[in-house]
mmCIF file of the C-alpha atoms, coordinates in Angstrom:
data_MODEL
# 
_entry.id   MODEL 
# 
loop_
_atom_site.group_PDB 
_atom_site.id 
_atom_site.type_symbol 
_atom_site.label_atom_id 
_atom_site.label_alt_id 
_atom_site.label_comp_id 
_atom_site.label_asym_id 
_atom_site.label_entity_id 
_atom_site.label_seq_id 
_atom_site.pdbx_PDB_ins_code 
_atom_site.Cartn_x 
_atom_site.Cartn_y 
_atom_site.Cartn_z 
_atom_site.occupancy 
_atom_site.B_iso_or_equiv 
_atom_site.pdbx_formal_charge 
_atom_site.auth_seq_id 
_atom_site.auth_comp_id 
_atom_site.auth_asym_id 
_atom_site.auth_atom_id 
_atom_site.pdbx_PDB_model_num 
ATOM 1   C CA . MET A 1 1   ? 101.533 118.782 118.261 1.00 0.00 ? 1   MET A CA 1 
ATOM 2   C CA . SER A 1 2   ? 103.755 115.742 117.937 1.00 0.00 ? 2   SER A CA 1 
ATOM 3   C CA . ALA A 1 3   ? 103.222 112.580 119.936 1.00 0.00 ? 3   ALA A CA 1 
ATOM 4   C CA . PRO A 1 4   ? 105.392 111.854 122.962 1.00 0.00 ? 4   PRO A CA 1 
ATOM 5   C CA . GLN A 1 5   ? 108.366 109.666 122.087 1.00 0.00 ? 5   GLN A CA 1 
ATOM 6   C CA . ASN A 1 6   ? 107.388 106.583 124.047 1.00 0.00 ? 6   ASN A CA 1 
ATOM 7   C CA . ARG A 1 7   ? 108.749 103.179 123.217 1.00 0.00 ? 7   ARG A CA 1 
ATOM 8   C CA . PRO A 1 8   ? 106.239 100.568 122.030 1.00 0.00 ? 8   PRO A CA 1 
ATOM 9   C CA . THR A 1 9   ? 104.506 98.438  124.616 1.00 0.00 ? 9   THR A CA 1 
ATOM 10  C CA . VAL A 1 10  ? 106.508 95.230  124.623 1.00 0.00 ? 10  VAL A CA 1 
ATOM 11  C CA . PHE A 1 11  ? 105.654 92.221  126.730 1.00 0.00 ? 11  PHE A CA 1 
ATOM 12  C CA . THR A 1 12  ? 107.944 89.330  127.524 1.00 0.00 ? 12  THR A CA 1 
ATOM 13  C CA . LYS A 1 13  ? 106.837 85.916  126.285 1.00 0.00 ? 13  LYS A CA 1 
ATOM 14  C CA . GLU A 1 14  ? 105.672 85.050  129.809 1.00 0.00 ? 14  GLU A CA 1 
ATOM 15  C CA . GLU A 1 15  ? 103.682 88.300  130.152 1.00 0.00 ? 15  GLU A CA 1 
ATOM 16  C CA . ASN A 1 16  ? 102.139 87.772  126.722 1.00 0.00 ? 16  ASN A CA 1 
ATOM 17  C CA . ASP A 1 17  ? 101.182 84.183  127.626 1.00 0.00 ? 17  ASP A CA 1 
ATOM 18  C CA . THR A 1 18  ? 99.560  85.413  130.862 1.00 0.00 ? 18  THR A CA 1 
ATOM 19  C CA . LEU A 1 19  ? 97.619  88.118  128.990 1.00 0.00 ? 19  LEU A CA 1 
ATOM 20  C CA . SER A 1 20  ? 96.522  85.581  126.376 1.00 0.00 ? 20  SER A CA 1 
ATOM 21  C CA . ILE A 1 21  ? 95.251  83.139  129.018 1.00 0.00 ? 21  ILE A CA 1 
ATOM 22  C CA . ARG A 1 22  ? 93.385  85.903  130.849 1.00 0.00 ? 22  ARG A CA 1 
ATOM 23  C CA . SER A 1 23  ? 91.890  87.106  127.545 1.00 0.00 ? 23  SER A CA 1 
ATOM 24  C CA . ALA A 1 24  ? 90.806  83.559  126.647 1.00 0.00 ? 24  ALA A CA 1 
ATOM 25  C CA . GLN A 1 25  ? 89.104  83.131  130.020 1.00 0.00 ? 25  GLN A CA 1 
ATOM 26  C CA . TYR A 1 26  ? 87.379  86.511  129.757 1.00 0.00 ? 26  TYR A CA 1 
ATOM 27  C CA . SER A 1 27  ? 86.169  85.979  126.201 1.00 0.00 ? 27  SER A CA 1 
ATOM 28  C CA . ALA A 1 28  ? 85.328  82.249  126.379 1.00 0.00 ? 28  ALA A CA 1 
ATOM 29  C CA . GLY A 1 29  ? 82.572  81.380  123.947 1.00 0.00 ? 29  GLY A CA 1 
ATOM 30  C CA . LEU A 1 30  ? 82.874  84.501  121.796 1.00 0.00 ? 30  LEU A CA 1 
ATOM 31  C CA . ASN A 1 31  ? 82.965  83.242  118.205 1.00 0.00 ? 31  ASN A CA 1 
ATOM 32  C CA . GLY A 1 32  ? 85.601  80.637  118.938 1.00 0.00 ? 32  GLY A CA 1 
ATOM 33  C CA . SER A 1 33  ? 88.019  83.099  120.503 1.00 0.00 ? 33  SER A CA 1 
ATOM 34  C CA . GLY A 1 34  ? 90.577  81.541  122.734 1.00 0.00 ? 34  GLY A CA 1 
ATOM 35  C CA . PRO A 1 35  ? 94.234  81.529  123.629 1.00 0.00 ? 35  PRO A CA 1 
ATOM 36  C CA . ILE A 1 36  ? 95.327  82.247  120.031 1.00 0.00 ? 36  ILE A CA 1 
ATOM 37  C CA . ASN A 1 37  ? 94.496  85.932  120.443 1.00 0.00 ? 37  ASN A CA 1 
ATOM 38  C CA . ARG A 1 38  ? 97.588  87.518  121.924 1.00 0.00 ? 38  ARG A CA 1 
ATOM 39  C CA . PHE A 1 39  ? 98.401  91.136  122.680 1.00 0.00 ? 39  PHE A CA 1 
ATOM 40  C CA . HIS A 1 40  ? 100.323 92.765  119.839 1.00 0.00 ? 40  HIS A CA 1 
ATOM 41  C CA . HIS A 1 41  ? 101.492 96.368  119.319 1.00 0.00 ? 41  HIS A CA 1 
ATOM 42  C CA . ALA A 1 42  ? 103.044 97.274  115.967 1.00 0.00 ? 42  ALA A CA 1 
ATOM 43  C CA . LYS A 1 43  ? 104.648 100.686 115.478 1.00 0.00 ? 43  LYS A CA 1 
ATOM 44  C CA . GLY A 1 44  ? 103.748 102.319 112.172 1.00 0.00 ? 44  GLY A CA 1 
ATOM 45  C CA . ARG A 1 45  ? 107.271 103.549 111.604 1.00 0.00 ? 45  ARG A CA 1 
ATOM 46  C CA . ASP A 1 46  ? 108.552 99.966  111.883 1.00 0.00 ? 46  ASP A CA 1 
ATOM 47  C CA . LEU A 1 47  ? 106.252 98.492  109.215 1.00 0.00 ? 47  LEU A CA 1 
ATOM 48  C CA . THR A 1 48  ? 107.867 97.132  106.060 1.00 0.00 ? 48  THR A CA 1 
ATOM 49  C CA . TRP A 1 49  ? 106.135 97.807  102.735 1.00 0.00 ? 49  TRP A CA 1 
ATOM 50  C CA . THR A 1 50  ? 106.401 94.910  100.266 1.00 0.00 ? 50  THR A CA 1 
ATOM 51  C CA . ARG A 1 51  ? 104.849 93.469  97.105  1.00 0.00 ? 51  ARG A CA 1 
ATOM 52  C CA . ALA A 1 52  ? 103.565 90.528  99.194  1.00 0.00 ? 52  ALA A CA 1 
ATOM 53  C CA . GLY A 1 53  ? 99.923  90.918  98.214  1.00 0.00 ? 53  GLY A CA 1 
ATOM 54  C CA . LEU A 1 54  ? 97.423  90.314  95.437  1.00 0.00 ? 54  LEU A CA 1 
ATOM 55  C CA . ARG A 1 55  ? 98.380  93.262  93.216  1.00 0.00 ? 55  ARG A CA 1 
ATOM 56  C CA . ASP A 1 56  ? 101.782 94.315  91.844  1.00 0.00 ? 56  ASP A CA 1 
ATOM 57  C CA . PHE A 1 57  ? 100.720 97.967  91.557  1.00 0.00 ? 57  PHE A CA 1 
ATOM 58  C CA . PHE A 1 58  ? 100.118 98.235  95.325  1.00 0.00 ? 58  PHE A CA 1 
ATOM 59  C CA . ARG A 1 59  ? 102.445 97.889  98.307  1.00 0.00 ? 59  ARG A CA 1 
ATOM 60  C CA . TYR A 1 60  ? 101.368 96.076  101.454 1.00 0.00 ? 60  TYR A CA 1 
ATOM 61  C CA . ALA A 1 61  ? 102.328 96.371  105.125 1.00 0.00 ? 61  ALA A CA 1 
ATOM 62  C CA . ASP A 1 62  ? 101.512 93.586  107.571 1.00 0.00 ? 62  ASP A CA 1 
ATOM 63  C CA . PRO A 1 63  ? 101.251 94.800  111.185 1.00 0.00 ? 63  PRO A CA 1 
ATOM 64  C CA . GLY A 1 64  ? 101.224 91.191  112.459 1.00 0.00 ? 64  GLY A CA 1 
ATOM 65  C CA . ILE A 1 65  ? 97.544  90.861  113.371 1.00 0.00 ? 65  ILE A CA 1 
ATOM 66  C CA . ARG A 1 66  ? 97.079  87.615  111.457 1.00 0.00 ? 66  ARG A CA 1 
ATOM 67  C CA . ALA A 1 67  ? 99.852  85.971  113.488 1.00 0.00 ? 67  ALA A CA 1 
ATOM 68  C CA . ALA A 1 68  ? 98.550  87.491  116.743 1.00 0.00 ? 68  ALA A CA 1 
ATOM 69  C CA . THR A 1 69  ? 95.057  86.089  116.133 1.00 0.00 ? 69  THR A CA 1 
ATOM 70  C CA . GLY A 1 70  ? 96.037  82.654  114.872 1.00 0.00 ? 70  GLY A CA 1 
ATOM 71  C CA . ASN A 1 71  ? 94.872  83.437  111.295 1.00 0.00 ? 71  ASN A CA 1 
ATOM 72  C CA . ARG A 1 72  ? 91.411  84.481  112.497 1.00 0.00 ? 72  ARG A CA 1 
ATOM 73  C CA . LEU A 1 73  ? 91.713  88.098  111.387 1.00 0.00 ? 73  LEU A CA 1 
ATOM 74  C CA . ASP A 1 74  ? 93.770  89.650  108.611 1.00 0.00 ? 74  ASP A CA 1 
ATOM 75  C CA . VAL A 1 75  ? 94.541  93.344  108.898 1.00 0.00 ? 75  VAL A CA 1 
ATOM 76  C CA . HIS A 1 76  ? 96.955  95.049  106.543 1.00 0.00 ? 76  HIS A CA 1 
ATOM 77  C CA . LEU A 1 77  ? 97.671  98.398  104.942 1.00 0.00 ? 77  LEU A CA 1 
ATOM 78  C CA . VAL A 1 78  ? 97.524  98.856  101.174 1.00 0.00 ? 78  VAL A CA 1 
ATOM 79  C CA . ARG A 1 79  ? 98.992  101.865 99.386  1.00 0.00 ? 79  ARG A CA 1 
ATOM 80  C CA . ALA A 1 80  ? 99.361  103.045 95.809  1.00 0.00 ? 80  ALA A CA 1 
ATOM 81  C CA . ASN A 1 81  ? 102.702 102.339 94.199  1.00 0.00 ? 81  ASN A CA 1 
ATOM 82  C CA . GLU A 1 82  ? 102.022 102.846 90.487  1.00 0.00 ? 82  GLU A CA 1 
ATOM 83  C CA . ALA A 1 83  ? 99.488  104.871 88.532  1.00 0.00 ? 83  ALA A CA 1 
ATOM 84  C CA . PRO A 1 84  ? 96.276  102.923 87.884  1.00 0.00 ? 84  PRO A CA 1 
ATOM 85  C CA . GLN A 1 85  ? 95.999  101.220 84.512  1.00 0.00 ? 85  GLN A CA 1 
ATOM 86  C CA . TYR A 1 86  ? 93.611  98.308  84.847  1.00 0.00 ? 86  TYR A CA 1 
ATOM 87  C CA . GLY A 1 87  ? 92.592  98.250  88.497  1.00 0.00 ? 87  GLY A CA 1 
ATOM 88  C CA . THR A 1 88  ? 91.677  95.117  90.373  1.00 0.00 ? 88  THR A CA 1 
ATOM 89  C CA . GLY A 1 89  ? 89.178  93.699  87.902  1.00 0.00 ? 89  GLY A CA 1 
ATOM 90  C CA . TRP A 1 90  ? 85.705  92.611  88.954  1.00 0.00 ? 90  TRP A CA 1 
ATOM 91  C CA . HIS A 1 91  ? 85.797  90.212  91.885  1.00 0.00 ? 91  HIS A CA 1 
ATOM 92  C CA . ARG A 1 92  ? 84.130  89.221  95.136  1.00 0.00 ? 92  ARG A CA 1 
ATOM 93  C CA . HIS A 1 93  ? 85.188  87.614  98.388  1.00 0.00 ? 93  HIS A CA 1 
ATOM 94  C CA . LYS A 1 94  ? 83.648  84.887  100.509 1.00 0.00 ? 94  LYS A CA 1 
ATOM 95  C CA . LEU A 1 95  ? 84.492  86.296  103.916 1.00 0.00 ? 95  LEU A CA 1 
ATOM 96  C CA . ALA A 1 96  ? 82.849  86.396  107.311 1.00 0.00 ? 96  ALA A CA 1 
ATOM 97  C CA . PHE A 1 97  ? 83.811  90.105  107.490 1.00 0.00 ? 97  PHE A CA 1 
ATOM 98  C CA . HIS A 1 98  ? 85.476  92.458  105.010 1.00 0.00 ? 98  HIS A CA 1 
ATOM 99  C CA . ALA A 1 99  ? 85.946  96.207  105.413 1.00 0.00 ? 99  ALA A CA 1 
ATOM 100 C CA . ILE A 1 100 ? 88.294  98.994  104.440 1.00 0.00 ? 100 ILE A CA 1 
ATOM 101 C CA . TYR A 1 101 ? 89.121  102.300 106.108 1.00 0.00 ? 101 TYR A CA 1 
ATOM 102 C CA . MET A 1 102 ? 90.660  104.953 103.837 1.00 0.00 ? 102 MET A CA 1 
ATOM 103 C CA . VAL A 1 103 ? 93.655  106.347 105.739 1.00 0.00 ? 103 VAL A CA 1 
ATOM 104 C CA . SER A 1 104 ? 94.708  108.857 103.078 1.00 0.00 ? 104 SER A CA 1 
ATOM 105 C CA . GLY A 1 105 ? 93.868  109.868 99.540  1.00 0.00 ? 105 GLY A CA 1 
ATOM 106 C CA . TRP A 1 106 ? 90.924  108.401 97.656  1.00 0.00 ? 106 TRP A CA 1 
ATOM 107 C CA . ALA A 1 107 ? 89.888  105.468 95.494  1.00 0.00 ? 107 ALA A CA 1 
ATOM 108 C CA . ARG A 1 108 ? 87.064  104.995 93.014  1.00 0.00 ? 108 ARG A CA 1 
ATOM 109 C CA . PHE A 1 109 ? 85.222  101.693 93.211  1.00 0.00 ? 109 PHE A CA 1 
ATOM 110 C CA . MET A 1 110 ? 82.326  100.080 91.424  1.00 0.00 ? 110 MET A CA 1 
ATOM 111 C CA . TYR A 1 111 ? 80.010  98.121  93.748  1.00 0.00 ? 111 TYR A CA 1 
ATOM 112 C CA . GLU A 1 112 ? 77.492  95.939  91.904  1.00 0.00 ? 112 GLU A CA 1 
ATOM 113 C CA . GLY A 1 113 ? 77.820  98.281  88.907  1.00 0.00 ? 113 GLY A CA 1 
ATOM 114 C CA . LYS A 1 114 ? 77.419  101.541 90.862  1.00 0.00 ? 114 LYS A CA 1 
ATOM 115 C CA . PRO A 1 115 ? 80.320  104.007 91.191  1.00 0.00 ? 115 PRO A CA 1 
ATOM 116 C CA . ALA A 1 116 ? 81.526  105.074 94.630  1.00 0.00 ? 116 ALA A CA 1 
ATOM 117 C CA . LEU A 1 117 ? 84.220  107.508 95.698  1.00 0.00 ? 117 LEU A CA 1 
ATOM 118 C CA . VAL A 1 118 ? 85.897  106.362 98.922  1.00 0.00 ? 118 VAL A CA 1 
ATOM 119 C CA . GLU A 1 119 ? 87.804  109.261 100.482 1.00 0.00 ? 119 GLU A CA 1 
ATOM 120 C CA . ASN A 1 120 ? 90.145  109.874 103.401 1.00 0.00 ? 120 ASN A CA 1 
ATOM 121 C CA . GLY A 1 121 ? 88.288  108.933 106.597 1.00 0.00 ? 121 GLY A CA 1 
ATOM 122 C CA . ASP A 1 122 ? 85.607  106.796 104.893 1.00 0.00 ? 122 ASP A CA 1 
ATOM 123 C CA . PHE A 1 123 ? 84.824  103.291 106.137 1.00 0.00 ? 123 PHE A CA 1 
ATOM 124 C CA . VAL A 1 124 ? 83.246  100.644 103.880 1.00 0.00 ? 124 VAL A CA 1 
ATOM 125 C CA . ASN A 1 125 ? 81.826  97.303  105.035 1.00 0.00 ? 125 ASN A CA 1 
ATOM 126 C CA . MET A 1 126 ? 81.367  94.731  102.250 1.00 0.00 ? 126 MET A CA 1 
ATOM 127 C CA . PRO A 1 127 ? 79.184  91.719  103.035 1.00 0.00 ? 127 PRO A CA 1 
ATOM 128 C CA . PRO A 1 128 ? 80.156  88.389  101.427 1.00 0.00 ? 128 PRO A CA 1 
ATOM 129 C CA . GLY A 1 129 ? 79.564  88.189  97.693  1.00 0.00 ? 129 GLY A CA 1 
ATOM 130 C CA . VAL A 1 130 ? 79.448  91.922  96.895  1.00 0.00 ? 130 VAL A CA 1 
ATOM 131 C CA . ASN A 1 131 ? 80.902  92.286  93.395  1.00 0.00 ? 131 ASN A CA 1 
ATOM 132 C CA . HIS A 1 132 ? 83.388  95.150  93.296  1.00 0.00 ? 132 HIS A CA 1 
ATOM 133 C CA . TYR A 1 133 ? 86.189  96.698  91.279  1.00 0.00 ? 133 TYR A CA 1 
ATOM 134 C CA . LEU A 1 134 ? 88.762  99.276  92.428  1.00 0.00 ? 134 LEU A CA 1 
ATOM 135 C CA . TYR A 1 135 ? 89.607  101.087 89.196  1.00 0.00 ? 135 TYR A CA 1 
ATOM 136 C CA . ASP A 1 136 ? 91.149  104.444 90.116  1.00 0.00 ? 136 ASP A CA 1 
ATOM 137 C CA . TYR A 1 137 ? 93.070  105.944 93.030  1.00 0.00 ? 137 TYR A CA 1 
ATOM 138 C CA . SER A 1 138 ? 95.198  108.906 94.038  1.00 0.00 ? 138 SER A CA 1 
ATOM 139 C CA . PRO A 1 139 ? 99.003  108.705 94.349  1.00 0.00 ? 139 PRO A CA 1 
ATOM 140 C CA . ASP A 1 140 ? 98.675  109.088 98.146  1.00 0.00 ? 140 ASP A CA 1 
ATOM 141 C CA . MET A 1 141 ? 95.964  106.429 98.533  1.00 0.00 ? 141 MET A CA 1 
ATOM 142 C CA . CYS A 1 142 ? 96.406  104.210 101.567 1.00 0.00 ? 142 CYS A CA 1 
ATOM 143 C CA . PHE A 1 143 ? 93.721  102.054 103.149 1.00 0.00 ? 143 PHE A CA 1 
ATOM 144 C CA . LEU A 1 144 ? 93.464  99.643  106.031 1.00 0.00 ? 144 LEU A CA 1 
ATOM 145 C CA . GLU A 1 145 ? 91.856  96.361  104.995 1.00 0.00 ? 145 GLU A CA 1 
ATOM 146 C CA . ILE A 1 146 ? 90.255  94.146  107.628 1.00 0.00 ? 146 ILE A CA 1 
ATOM 147 C CA . ALA A 1 147 ? 89.105  90.638  106.756 1.00 0.00 ? 147 ALA A CA 1 
ATOM 148 C CA . MET A 1 148 ? 87.861  87.641  108.677 1.00 0.00 ? 148 MET A CA 1 
ATOM 149 C CA . ALA A 1 149 ? 88.151  84.733  106.301 1.00 0.00 ? 149 ALA A CA 1 
ATOM 150 C CA . GLY A 1 150 ? 86.762  81.959  108.425 1.00 0.00 ? 150 GLY A CA 1 
ATOM 151 C CA . THR A 1 151 ? 89.345  79.609  106.902 1.00 0.00 ? 151 THR A CA 1 
ATOM 152 C CA . PRO A 1 152 ? 92.144  77.900  108.841 1.00 0.00 ? 152 PRO A CA 1 
ATOM 153 C CA . ASP A 1 153 ? 94.894  79.569  106.795 1.00 0.00 ? 153 ASP A CA 1 
ATOM 154 C CA . GLY A 1 154 ? 93.380  83.038  107.188 1.00 0.00 ? 154 GLY A CA 1 
ATOM 155 C CA . MET A 1 155 ? 93.749  83.778  103.477 1.00 0.00 ? 155 MET A CA 1 
ATOM 156 C CA . ILE A 1 156 ? 91.385  86.179  101.718 1.00 0.00 ? 156 ILE A CA 1 
ATOM 157 C CA . PRO A 1 157 ? 89.729  84.092  99.005  1.00 0.00 ? 157 PRO A CA 1 
ATOM 158 C CA . GLU A 1 158 ? 89.021  86.039  95.829  1.00 0.00 ? 158 GLU A CA 1 
ATOM 159 C CA . GLU A 1 159 ? 86.753  84.977  92.995  1.00 0.00 ? 159 GLU A CA 1 
ATOM 160 C CA . ALA A 1 160 ? 86.785  86.741  89.626  1.00 0.00 ? 160 ALA A CA 1 
ATOM 161 C CA . VAL A 1 161 ? 83.356  87.618  88.236  1.00 0.00 ? 161 VAL A CA 1 
ATOM 162 C CA . GLU A 1 162 ? 82.025  88.777  84.882  1.00 0.00 ? 162 GLU A CA 1 
ATOM 163 C CA . PRO A 1 163 ? 81.945  92.574  84.405  1.00 0.00 ? 163 PRO A CA 1 
ATOM 164 C CA . PHE A 1 164 ? 78.703  94.226  85.467  1.00 0.00 ? 164 PHE A CA 1 
ATOM 165 C CA . CYS A 1 165 ? 79.125  97.301  83.315  1.00 0.00 ? 165 CYS A CA 1 
ATOM 166 C CA . GLU A 1 166 ? 81.634  99.453  81.500  1.00 0.00 ? 166 GLU A CA 1 
ATOM 167 C CA . THR A 1 167 ? 84.214  100.746 83.959  1.00 0.00 ? 167 THR A CA 1 
ATOM 168 C CA . PRO A 1 168 ? 85.361  104.369 83.612  1.00 0.00 ? 168 PRO A CA 1 
ATOM 169 C CA . ALA A 1 169 ? 89.003  104.923 82.740  1.00 0.00 ? 169 ALA A CA 1 
ATOM 170 C CA . PRO A 1 170 ? 91.313  105.987 85.563  1.00 0.00 ? 170 PRO A CA 1 
ATOM 171 C CA . MET A 1 171 ? 92.633  109.535 85.656  1.00 0.00 ? 171 MET A CA 1 
ATOM 172 C CA . ALA A 1 172 ? 96.296  109.975 84.750  1.00 0.00 ? 172 ALA A CA 1 
ATOM 173 C CA . TRP A 1 173 ? 98.660  111.002 87.534  1.00 0.00 ? 173 TRP A CA 1 
ATOM 174 C CA . GLU A 1 174 ? 100.341 114.355 87.057  1.00 0.00 ? 174 GLU A CA 1 
ATOM 175 C CA . THR A 1 175 ? 104.076 114.150 86.460  1.00 0.00 ? 175 THR A CA 1 
ATOM 176 C CA . ASN A 1 176 ? 106.469 116.978 87.174  1.00 0.00 ? 176 ASN A CA 1 
# 
């Protein structure tokens, strides 16, 4: 069954300002939340996929959450664009919160030297400092990444680390 063809919820600047003020009053004292958390509704079909991200072999879509939260929260979609060759390399993040939700397909990760298959519908929370490596993924892989950097610019800091173990080779994509 297809979804009804409703237009996105769009507020005028004045309505958005009113909602933001009411939200700030309601949530006063919650982890520094305040008037920089405005209502935002992004339509999936309107998202633009770009190379504007950490990896050239992925494509990224920004639904505008970073701007709506004043750089407090970064939420973006990441999808496969090229067959895996080297993966992300071993790295870790210093984040207040970092999680992914696998929207479609699958990806193989190493977490602290242990392999993990993250499949469609899986959710992974990674505390700060967890060493990880995404080394293989399906052609239809797409995940939602959620990060709270705790830095004023909202960037996701990444630190390369020494390899923990030998990483398995990725599987080749089938070509027709």
